C-alpha positions as CSV (number, residue, x, y, z in Angstrom):
1,X,-23.1,11.0,100.8
2,X,-22.0,13.9,98.6
3,X,-25.6,15.1,98.5
4,X,-25.5,15.5,102.4
5,X,-22.4,17.7,102.3
6,X,-24.2,21.0,101.7
7,X,-26.6,20.2,104.5
8,X,-23.7,19.4,106.9
9,X,-21.9,22.6,105.9
10,X,-25.1,24.6,106.5
11,X,-25.6,23.0,109.9
12,X,-22.0,23.9,110.9
13,X,-22.5,27.5,109.8
14,X,-25.7,27.7,111.7
15,X,-24.1,26.4,114.8
16,X,-21.2,28.9,114.5
17,X,-23.7,31.7,113.9
18,X,-25.9,30.8,116.9
19,X,-22.9,30.3,119.2
20,X,-22.3,34.0,119.3
21,X,-21.4,34.9,122.8
22,X,-22.9,38.4,122.9
23,X,-21.3,41.8,122.7
24,X,-17.7,41.8,123.9
25,X,-17.7,38.1,125.0
26,X,-16.1,35.1,123.4
27,X,-18.0,31.8,123.4
28,X,-15.5,30.6,126.1
29,X,-16.3,33.5,128.3
30,X,-20.0,32.9,127.8
31,X,-19.5,29.2,128.8
32,X,-17.7,30.2,132.0
33,X,-20.5,32.7,132.7
34,X,-23.2,30.0,132.2
35,X,-21.2,27.6,134.5
36,X,-20.9,30.3,137.2
37,X,-24.6,31.0,136.9
38,X,-25.3,27.3,137.4
39,X,-23.3,27.2,140.6
40,X,-24.8,30.4,141.9
41,X,-28.3,29.1,141.2
42,X,-27.5,25.8,143.0
43,X,-26.3,27.6,146.1
44,X,-29.2,30.1,146.1
45,X,-31.8,27.4,145.5
46,X,-33.0,29.4,142.5
47,X,-35.0,26.8,140.7
48,X,-36.3,29.1,138.0
49,X,-32.7,29.8,137.0
50,X,-31.8,26.1,137.2
51,X,-34.7,25.2,135.0
52,X,-33.2,27.5,132.4
53,X,-29.6,26.4,132.7
54,X,-30.1,22.6,132.9
55,X,-30.9,20.8,129.7
56,X,-34.0,18.6,129.7
57,X,-31.9,15.5,128.9
58,X,-29.3,16.3,131.6
59,X,-27.0,13.5,132.9
60,X,-25.6,14.8,136.2
61,X,-22.9,12.5,137.7
62,X,-22.1,13.3,141.3
63,X,-18.7,12.5,142.9
64,X,-20.4,9.6,144.7
65,X,-21.1,7.9,141.4
66,X,-24.8,8.6,141.5
67,X,-26.2,9.8,138.2
68,X,-29.4,11.8,138.0
69,X,-31.5,13.3,135.3
70,X,-32.8,16.9,135.5
71,X,-36.0,16.0,137.2
72,X,-34.4,13.9,140.0
73,X,-31.6,16.4,140.5
74,X,-34.0,19.2,141.0
75,X,-36.3,17.1,143.2
76,X,-33.3,16.4,145.5
77,X,-32.6,20.1,145.8
78,X,-36.3,21.1,146.3
79,X,-36.8,18.4,149.0
80,X,-33.6,19.4,150.8
81,X,-32.1,16.0,150.4
82,X,-29.1,17.9,149.0
83,X,-28.3,21.5,149.8
84,X,-25.4,23.4,148.3
85,X,-24.2,25.9,150.9
86,X,-21.2,27.3,148.9
87,X,-19.4,26.6,145.6
88,X,-16.2,28.4,144.7
89,X,-14.5,27.9,141.4
90,X,-10.8,27.5,142.0
91,X,-9.8,27.2,138.4
92,X,-11.9,27.0,135.3
93,X,-11.3,26.7,131.6
94,X,-13.7,26.5,128.6
95,X,-13.6,25.3,125.0
96,X,-16.3,26.0,122.5
97,X,-17.0,23.7,119.5
98,X,-19.8,25.5,117.6
99,X,-23.1,24.3,119.3
100,X,-21.2,22.5,122.0
101,X,-18.9,23.6,124.8
102,X,-16.9,22.0,127.6
103,X,-16.0,23.6,130.9
104,X,-13.4,21.9,133.1
105,X,-12.3,23.0,136.5
106,X,-11.8,22.6,140.2
107,X,-14.3,23.8,142.7
108,X,-14.6,23.9,146.5
109,X,-18.0,22.8,147.6
110,X,-19.9,22.9,150.9
111,X,-22.9,20.6,150.6
112,X,-25.3,19.1,153.0
113,X,-26.3,15.6,151.8
114,X,-29.1,13.9,153.8
115,X,-28.4,16.2,156.7
116,X,-24.7,15.5,156.8
117,X,-22.4,18.5,156.0
118,X,-19.5,17.9,153.7
119,X,-16.7,20.1,152.4
120,X,-15.3,18.8,149.1
121,X,-12.8,19.8,146.5
122,X,-14.0,18.5,143.1
123,X,-12.5,18.3,139.7
124,X,-15.3,18.4,137.1
125,X,-16.3,18.4,133.5
126,X,-19.4,20.2,132.4
127,X,-20.7,19.8,128.8
128,X,-23.0,22.4,127.4
129,X,-25.1,22.6,124.3
130,X,-26.3,25.8,122.6
131,X,-30.1,25.6,122.7
132,X,-32.6,28.4,122.0
133,X,-29.8,31.0,122.0
134,X,-28.2,30.0,125.3
135,X,-25.8,27.5,126.8
136,X,-27.5,24.7,128.8
137,X,-25.8,22.0,130.8
138,X,-26.4,18.6,129.3
139,X,-23.8,16.4,131.0
140,X,-21.8,16.8,134.2
141,X,-19.3,14.6,136.0
142,X,-17.1,15.3,139.0
143,X,-14.5,13.5,141.0
144,X,-13.5,14.2,144.6
145,X,-9.9,15.2,145.1
146,X,-8.1,14.0,148.2
147,X,-8.3,16.5,151.1
148,X,-4.5,17.3,150.8
149,X,-4.7,17.8,147.0
150,X,-4.2,21.3,145.7
151,X,-5.3,22.3,142.2
152,X,-2.5,22.9,139.7
């Protein structure tokens, strides 16, 4: 195991070096920006942007309990089975861990699912991985808050 220690240290240093957020931004600010870009692309139906921000091995857990991979999630959006009309972040926080990052928050969502409009307030956790110089969403899970609930 001792012979693996230099490799492990090199890997951690590489992750730290590639997690640079860009000029004037912390990794946490870059994570929030990536999460905001994801929501904006979902509302705009910008599939090219979604292809870039969603990881190939994505696990997207909806508040209904349905879990989709990237292909199925994008197919639902392309077909119109699910249309995001508005997404507004109410509160968001981010933590970076080298090549990984976690964004948690509350968002107000207006979505049309199978032709039925819904207005939801969701508490969510979005897990990002640093790949090819950018943050990509690899796991997402949300829970619906009761209508009377207000974020703290």
